[in-house]
C-alpha positions, 0 to 999 in steps of 0.5 A: 690349871683347873681341878675339881674336888668334891666332897659330902662332908659338911666339915670340910674346906671343899665345903666352905669353899663351896658355901662361900661362893654360894653366899656370894653369887646368891645371897649377896648378888641374887639377894637370896635369904640365907635360910633358903640358901643353906637348907636341910639338904646340906649333908644330903649332897655331894658339893663339888668346887672347880679351883684353879690352883688353890682358888675356889671359882666355881661350884655345883651340888647334887642329891640323888633322887628316888628313881636313880637320877640326881638333882643338881643344884647350887651351880654358881660361878664367881662373877670375876670368873664368868664367861671363862666356861667353868660352869660347863666344865664343872657340869660336864665332871658331874655328868661323867662322875654320874655316869660312872655311878649309874645314875640315869638322868639329872635335872635341875631347876633353871633360872629362866635367864640360864635355859640356854646354858643348860639348853647348850649341854643338852637339857630339855625344859620339862614343867612349867614355869615357877619362882623360886626365892624370887627368881623365874624357873624352869626344871630341866631333864638330862638323860646320861 
């Protein structure tokens, strides 16, 4: 049975689970430098982790924008759990969370290879292509 937990406490077990997933996916698999992956926003974000029993499988975080939206970042699913729609489950949970808090939209920087995934969730590309940590991205937005 899947369970999603969240925290703003960077000393919590949930945050450590999130960071372990991110380190595995972004630093080890995608070669993102650790000093880019773990940034100065860590304690300004709400961190989410999807668990199956006690096993952390997927994560994402967001921070609130100045114009009442949320900026989702660090969406990651461990390799052995991909293709099980866990990223979608986690993001839909975050969208519901954001709606309950009366946020107006979700924005994120999608790696170009993941654009179709986000398009299926209702996102639209906004802006020009850019490179972050050596990976091509586009900003994408979803109105809530």
